N, C-alpha and C positions, 0 to 999 in steps of 0.2 A: 504494500499499499503505500502509493506517492500524496506526503500533501502538501501543495507548491507554498509557500510565505510570502505573500507578495511582499514588495521593497513599503515602508515605514509602518507595517501592519505586521502580526503575533498571529500563529495556530496554539492550540490546545490538544495533545494525546492521551489519554491511557494506554499505558506500557505495563505486562505482566513480568513481572520476574523471569526472567532470564529470556526474555526475549529484546533483541537488539535492536536499537533502533540509528540512525546515521544523518545525518547535517549537514547539506552538500550547500554549495556555496556556486550556485547555477552561474553564472557571469563571470563571478573571479574579485576580488576584493574587496567583499565583503564583510560587516560583523557579526554578529548573531548572537543577542544575551537567549541563553540559556538557564532556565529556573525549573529547575523537577521537587514534588510532593509527592511524601506518603499518600499513598491513596483513601485509607485506611483513619488518615488524621493531618490535613493539610497544614497543621499548625507547626510542623515538621516538616523542616524542608534542606535541600541541601544548603550547605554553607561552607562558602568559601575558607572562614578566619578556622574552623576543625575543619576541612579538609588540608590545608595547608599545615594545621598542627601533627595529623596523623602519617602527613606523606615527608615532615621537614621539607617541603620544592613549594616554589611560587604554582606552578602545575604539576599535576600527578601525569610517573610518564606509562607508557604501555602497562597495562596490566595492575594495576593500582588504583585506588578505586576515590572517589567523588565521597564523603561523608554528610551524614546531618550537623545539625545545630544538636542532636541526642547521640552521637558521635555514630551514630549507626552508620553504613553501607547504602548507597542506594545504586552508584554507578559506579561503575570500572569500563576504562577507559580502554578500547582491544585494538583500535584500528586510527591512525590518521595519513592522510596522506598529502596533508597541506604543507609548508613549510615550517609546520612545529609552532606557529606565533599565535598564544592564546593568553588572553587576562582574565585574571582574578583578583585585580586593585581595584577598578575601578567602578565607582555603583551605577545604576541604569541608570538613564537617562530620565530627567518627570520635569512639567513646569517650571518649574521654580528653576531648574540648572537654564532653560533658554529664557527666562524672561533676564537670566543672570549673566547671558550672552547676548542683552538686545533687545531677545524678541519679545514684541508688547504684546499678541494676540495668540493663538489658537496655533498651536505646531506638536506633531506629533511624538512621543516618546513610548520608551520602553517600559515607563512603570505603569501609563496610561494601560498601552498596550494589555502588557500581564494583566492585569484587572479585567480588562474586557471580555478578554480568555477563557477565566478562573470564572467569569463569570456567564459565561455564554454553559456553563458545564454543572452549573447550579452552587459553585464556589467561590467564598473570599478567601480573602487573608488578610490577620490585620497588620504586616506590617512589605513592604517589598524588599525582597531577600535581595544581598549581592550576590550578580550573578555572576553564571559561568560565563566572559565575552570568549567565545568561538574566535578566531581568525583577528583579532583584534592586536597589534604589537604597539606594546607603552614598553620601553625596554627602560632597566633599570638603571642609572648611574652609580659609578662607586661613589658618591657622597647622596647616593639617595635622588635625584633628582627625576626626575618621569619627562620619555618623549609621547607625546602625541604623533604617530605616523600611520603615515597610509599602509590598512592592510595591503600583503603580499601574495593573496590566498589566488590559485588560479580557478579561472572555469571548470566544475569539477571537482574540486577537492570540496572532502569529507572527511568528517571525524564520526568514530563509531563505537557508541555505550553501549554497555549491558546494564537490564536494569536487575538489581540485587534488594530488589523490592519493587510490588508492586505500587507502580506511579504513575501521578502526572508531569509532564512531561510537554513545557515551554522553551518556543524559539520564536523570539521578537527578529526581526528582519531590522536593524535597529534605523533609525533615521535621524539620526547626526549627519547634518551637513553646515553645521558653523566652523563644528570641528573634524579636521582634516584625516579620521582615522576611513572613510566610507568614500576613497578619491573624489571625483565628481557627484554623486549623486545616489544615495538608497537601490540598490538594487533588489533581485527574491533571492528568498534559498529553498530548501526543500527538507520535508523530512520525510524519514523511506523505514516504516518498518519492518524489518527484513525477513521474522518469522513468526512462527504462531499465529495465532487464529487472526482474522487483520478485521476490525468491527468499526466501519468508517463511522456509521453514528456516535463514535464518543471521538470526534472532531468538531474541534471547534475554535470558531474566528475568536 
């Protein structure tokens, strides 16, 4: 099952334990904000900070797991065909971020995309968790400084994850067009559910 995530939008799917899910950059150069929530209690979510503590890395290596805020494995990184640049330091963009960048009116954001996608499944979360920003290039200098660089993922580069628990998996094709992480403009991503029983009714904007 493939679900296309239009540029500046998000999609949410339900993934069962043992199923693999792939996020593909269809045109290249596009960041995706990835969120995951325990299916039986969405107050438990993938936590970047708890994952860094578990792996002692800024981003897991192949075969390592992302964990939740309750320190339980939720996803395992099983394959990555991209150049390998991903981020777990930068918060999801939200309306306040765009106001700080000088936007006076509405601007799509990953935070709003997440809330809308979860609402489509009849779910809500009390917070916007730190996302896993796939294909996002934020190198850390020796002095601790961060650089916001264009994504260098290529068309059809992908990252594949395996669910360690039943979860709700959300991908936002990041709408950021004021800071140059997405090149000239945001473009679509795709979510592929690779194994197990597909249920297209579990897909929501």
